[in-house]
C-alpha positions in Angstrom: 16.4 -5.2 -0.2 13.8 -4.4 -2.8 14.3 -6.3 -6.0 15.9 -4.7 -9.1 13.9 -5.1 -12.3 15.6 -7.6 -14.6 14.4 -6.0 -17.8 12.6 -3.0 -19.1 8.9 -3.3 -18.9 7.0 -2.6 -22.2 4.5 -0.1 -20.7 7.4 1.7 -19.0 8.7 2.7 -22.5 6.6 5.9 -22.1 8.7 6.9 -19.1 11.7 9.0 -20.1 14.6 7.4 -18.3 17.0 10.2 -19.3 14.7 12.8 -17.8 14.3 10.8 -14.6 18.1 10.4 -14.3 18.5 14.2 -14.7 15.8 14.9 -12.2 17.2 12.4 -9.7 20.7 13.9 -10.0 19.4 17.4 -9.5 17.3 16.4 -6.5 20.2 14.5 -4.8 22.6 17.3 -5.6 20.3 20.0 -4.1 18.9 18.1 -1.2 21.9 16.0 0.0 24.8 18.0 -1.4 28.3 16.9 -0.4 29.6 14.1 -2.5 26.4 14.0 -4.5 27.1 17.5 -5.8 30.5 16.4 -7.1 29.3 13.8 -9.6 27.5 14.2 -12.9 24.2 12.6 -13.8 25.9 10.1 -16.0 28.2 9.1 -13.1 25.3 8.4 -10.7 24.3 4.7 -10.7 20.6 4.3 -11.1 18.6 1.0 -11.2 14.9 0.5 -11.5 13.4 -1.1 -8.4 10.5 -3.5 -9.0 7.5 -3.7 -6.7 6.0 -0.3 -7.1 2.3 -0.5 -8.1 1.4 3.1 -7.8 4.8 4.8 -8.1 8.1 4.4 -10.0 11.0 3.4 -7.8 14.7 3.7 -8.4 17.8 3.0 -6.4 20.4 5.9 -6.8 24.0 5.3 -5.8 27.3 7.1 -5.7 29.9 5.5 -8.0 32.4 3.2 -6.1 35.2 5.7 -6.6 33.3 8.5 -4.7 32.9 8.2 -0.9 30.1 10.0 1.0 31.0 12.8 3.3 30.1 12.8 7.0 26.6 11.3 7.6 25.7 11.3 3.9 24.1 8.2 2.4 25.9 6.5 -0.4 22.5 5.3 -1.8 18.9 6.5 -1.7 15.5 5.5 -3.0 14.0 7.7 -5.6 10.2 7.7 -5.7 8.4 9.2 -8.7 4.7 9.6 -7.9 2.2 8.0 -10.3 -1.1 9.5 -11.6 -3.2 8.8 -8.5 -0.9 10.8 -6.2 -0.2 13.7 -8.5 -3.8 14.2 -9.6 -4.9 15.6 -6.3 -3.0 18.4 -4.4 -4.6 17.4 -1.1 -3.2 13.9 -1.5 0.2 15.2 -2.3 0.4 17.4 0.8 -1.1 14.8 3.1 1.4 12.1 1.8 4.4 14.4 2.5 3.2 15.4 5.9 2.5 11.8 7.0 5.8 10.6 5.6 7.7 13.3 7.5 5.9 12.8 10.8 6.5 9.1 10.8 10.1 9.6 10.0 10.4 12.0 12.9 8.9 9.4 15.2 11.5 6.9 13.8 8.6 4.8 12.4 9.6 5.1 8.7 12.5 5.9 6.3 14.3 9.3 6.6 13.4 11.9 3.9 16.2 13.5 2.0 14.2 15.6 -0.4 10.5 16.1 -1.0 9.1 17.5 -4.2 5.8 17.9 -6.0 6.2 14.8 -8.2 8.3 12.6 -5.9 10.8 12.4 -3.2 14.2 11.0 -2.2 14.2 8.8 0.9 16.4 6.5 2.9 17.0 3.1 1.3 16.5 0.5 3.9 18.7 -2.6 3.6 16.1 -5.2 4.3 13.9 -7.6 2.3 10.2 -7.2 1.8 8.2 -10.1 3.0 6.4 -12.5 0.8 2.7 -13.3 1.3 3.6 -16.7 2.6 5.7 -15.0 5.3 2.6 -13.3 6.8 1.3 -16.5 8.4 4.5 -17.2 10.2 3.8 -16.9 14.0 6.7 -14.6 14.7 5.8 -12.3 11.8 2.1 -12.4 12.7 3.0 -11.2 16.2 5.3 -8.4 15.0 2.8 -7.1 12.5 0.0 -7.2 15.1 2.2 -5.2 17.5 3.2 -2.7 14.8 -0.4 -2.1 13.9 -1.3 -1.6 17.5 1.5 1.0 17.8 0.3 2.8 14.7 -3.3 2.7 15.8 -2.3 4.4 19.0 -0.7 7.4 17.4 -2.2 10.8 17.7 -1.5 12.4 14.3 -2.2 16.1 13.5 -4.7 15.1 10.8 -8.5 15.1 10.4 -9.8 12.4 12.8 -13.1 11.9 11.1 -13.2 8.6 9.1 -13.8 10.3 5.8 -10.8 9.0 3.9 -12.1 5.6 2.7 -15.4 6.6 1.1 -14.0 10.0 -0.1 -11.3 8.3 -2.0 -13.6 5.6 -3.4 -16.1 8.2 -4.6 -13.3 10.2 -6.2 -12.0 7.2 -8.0 -15.5 6.2 -9.1 -15.9 9.7 -10.6 -12.6 9.4 -12.5 -13.6 5.9 -13.7 -16.9 7.2 -15.1 -15.1 10.0 -16.9 -12.5 7.7 -18.5 -14.2 4.4 -19.3 -15.6 4.7 -22.8 -12.5 6.3 -24.5 -10.0 3.9 -22.9 -11.9 0.7 -23.7 -11.6 1.4 -27.5 -7.8 1.5 -27.2 -7.5 -1.7 -25.2 -6.7 -5.2 -26.5 -9.5 -7.8 -26.9 -8.8 -9.5 -23.5 -8.8 -6.2 -21.7 -12.0 -5.0 -23.4 -13.9 -8.0 -22.2 -12.8 -7.4 -18.6 -13.6 -3.7 -19.0 -17.1 -4.5 -20.1 -17.5 -6.6 -16.9 -16.3 -3.7 -14.8 -18.6 -1.3 -16.6 -21.6 -3.4 -15.7 -20.9 -2.8 -12.0 -23.0 0.0 -10.5 -20.1 1.2 -8.4 -22.0 4.2 -6.9 -24.8 1.9 -5.7 -22.4 -0.6 -4.3 -20.5 2.1 -2.5 -23.6 3.4 -0.8 -24.6 -0.1 0.2 -21.1 -0.9 1.5 -21.2 2.3 3.6 -24.5 1.2 5.2 -23.1 -2.2 6.1 -19.8 -1.1 7.6 -21.3 1.8 9.6 -23.3 -0.7 11.6 -20.1 -2.3 12.9 -19.1 0.6 15.2 -15.5 0.0 14.4 -13.0 2.2 16.3 -11.5 5.1 14.2 -7.7 5.0 14.4 -4.7 6.1 12.4 -4.3 3.4 9.8 -1.7 2.4 7.2 -4.5 1.2 4.8 -2.2 -0.7 2.5 -0.3 -3.2 4.7 0.6 -5.8 2.1 3.8 -7.8 2.2 5.8 -5.5 -0.1 5.3 -2.7 2.4 6.8 -4.7 5.3 10.6 -4.8 5.4 12.2 -7.4 7.6 15.8 -8.3 8.6 16.0 -11.2 11.0 19.7 -10.6 11.6 19.1 -7.3 13.5 19.9 -7.8 17.2 17.2 -5.4 18.5 13.8 -7.1 17.9 12.0 -3.7 17.7 14.2 -2.8 14.7 13.8 -5.9 12.7 10.7 -4.8 10.9 10.0 -1.5 9.2 6.6 -0.5 7.7 7.0 1.6 4.6 4.9 3.3 1.9 2.4 5.4 4.0 0.9 6.9 0.8 -2.6 6.0 2.0 -2.0 6.5 5.8 -5.0 8.2 7.3 -7.6 8.0 10.0 -9.9 5.2 9.1 -11.8 2.3 10.7 -9.7 -0.2 12.6 -11.6 -3.0 10.9 -10.4 -1.9 7.5 -6.7 -1.9 8.3 -6.9 -5.4 9.9 -9.1 -6.8 7.1 -6.9 -5.3 4.4 -3.9 -7.0 5.8 -5.6 -10.3 6.0 -6.8 -10.0 2.4 -3.1 -9.6 1.4 -2.4 -13.0 2.9 -4.3 -14.5 0.0 -2.7 -12.5 -2.9 0.7 -13.3 -4.5 2.3 -10.5 -6.4 5.0 -11.0 -9.1 6.8 -8.3 -11.0 3.8 -7.5 -13.3 1.1 -10.0 -12.3 -0.7 -11.6 -9.4 -2.6 -14.6 -8.3 -5.5 -15.0 -5.8 -4.9 -17.8 -3.3 -8.0 -17.9 -1.1 -6.8 -21.0 0.8 -4.1 -18.7 2.4 -6.7 -16.3 3.9 -6.2 -16.6 7.7 -8.4 -19.0 9.5 -10.6 -17.9 12.5 -8.0 -19.4 14.8 -5.1 -17.5 13.1 -7.1 -14.3 13.2 -7.9 -14.7 16.9 -4.2 -15.2 17.7 -3.5 -12.1 15.7 -6.2 -10.2 17.6 -4.8 -11.3 20.9 -1.3 -10.0 20.1 -2.8 -6.8 18.8 -4.9 -6.2 21.9 -2.1 -7.2 24.3 0.1 -4.6 22.7 -2.6 -2.1 23.5 -2.5 -3.2 27.2 -5.5 -5.4 27.0 -4.9 -8.9 28.4 -7.3 -11.7 29.2 -9.4 -11.0 26.2 -12.9 -12.6 26.3 -14.2 -14.9 23.6 -17.0 -12.4 23.1 -14.5 -9.6 22.2 -12.7 -11.9 19.8 -15.9 -12.9 18.2 -17.0 -9.3 17.7 -13.6 -8.4 16.2 -13.9 -11.5 13.9 -17.2 -10.2 12.5 -16.0 -6.6 12.3 -12.8 -7.5 10.4 -14.2 -10.0 8.0 -17.1 -7.7 7.1 -14.6 -5.0 6.4 -12.8 -7.3 4.0 -15.6 -6.3 1.6 -14.4 -2.7 1.8 -10.8 -3.7 1.1 -11.7 -5.6 -2.1 -14.0 -2.8 -3.2 -11.5 0.0 -2.6 -8.6 -1.7 -4.4 -11.0 -2.8 -7.2 -11.7 0.9 -7.9 -8.0 1.8 -7.5 -7.0 -0.8 -10.0 -9.7 0.4 -12.5 -8.3 3.9 -12.3 -4.7 2.5 -12.7 -5.9 0.6 -15.8 -6.9 3.8 -17.4 -3.9 5.9 -16.4 -0.8 4.0 -15.3 2.1 3.1 -17.6 3.5 0.7 -14.9 3.5 -2.8 -16.3 0.9 -4.6 -14.2 -2.4 -6.3 -15.1 -4.6 -3.7 -13.5 -7.8 -4.7 -15.3 -7.6 -8.4 -14.2 -6.7 -7.3 -10.7 -9.7 -5.0 -10.6 -12.0 -7.7 -11.8 -10.6 -10.2 -9.2 -11.0 -7.8 -6.3 -14.6 -7.0 -7.3 -15.3 -10.7 -7.7 -14.1 -11.3 -4.1 -16.2 -8.3 -3.0 -19.4 -9.8 -4.5 -18.7 -13.3 -3.0 -18.4 -11.8 0.5 -21.5 -9.7 0.0 -23.5 -12.7 -1.1 -22.5 -14.7 2.0 -22.6 -11.8 4.4 -26.1 -12.6 5.9 -25.1 -16.2 6.6 -21.7 -15.1 8.0 -23.4 -12.6 10.4 -26.0 -15.1 11.6 -23.4 -17.8 12.3 -21.1 -15.5 14.2 -23.2 -13.0 16.1 
């Protein structure tokens, strides 16, 4: 189960909890009906759920004295979209379509209500993984098999790999429009970090990154694009192994390069998230041996057995080069969030850390390529 926030976050003071409760009650009443239409907004139990870095999450429940009718849920997850989602209509529509399609394929939570600024969805009674769980052999295998299944989907979406650089370019444009005004409002520590971020020529770096990754000839597949531990729910007590793990939060699901999806997941091995902070743990990044084991599970799930060392070596170069793209994309994402989000998270420090990792990989890329090609 996702964790409940233990206290009100300072930055979330700008969020009107009364307004959200009223909206949640109206959505549940209109979309679910039944028992949900027989309670008032004040009677509905609503708790903030921690872990959302782009959206605001709440668990909404019927009071104990009210029983659900027929197949109605007695609790649902309320998701209120953040700025990055609501600022672009194409993103909103795409997000809703992907969520509905994956639910229909039984690959994600069931939707109960979908709206312009949020949705009501099935609350899955399972715990999100921690970043230390990702290296467990049984978890590695299941994630690899899940990714293989997703990468095999034929989704009714644009299959050109435009998403990654389109969204980076859009975020860079927003960053350029917002930088100067916001930096004046920030505290001293944030201003120093903002100055470091301002010194990065993001457009130039984006163009150079594009040149690098296009040379890799990475297959284009339907990707999750944000497979961090909080988006992987796991319940080891479930009898059916195929139902023990559920991948959630397909907000960024789109056709993209295979190398990015795999690299992004590996990068998350080395990042620990707390309720409002994070820490980089580079020693936890998967070794070449761990990556090759992951690749073998992934390829076997695609029907490819007896994989050659040459194939594994090419994937190793492909994925670890795309790690640059993961750091760069989430660096720009965090910079936008630092400007716009009221979620209590250290976005500026996170942006600086992701760009720092990007530049480290870029500096050592020629040596890495020469040693592994």
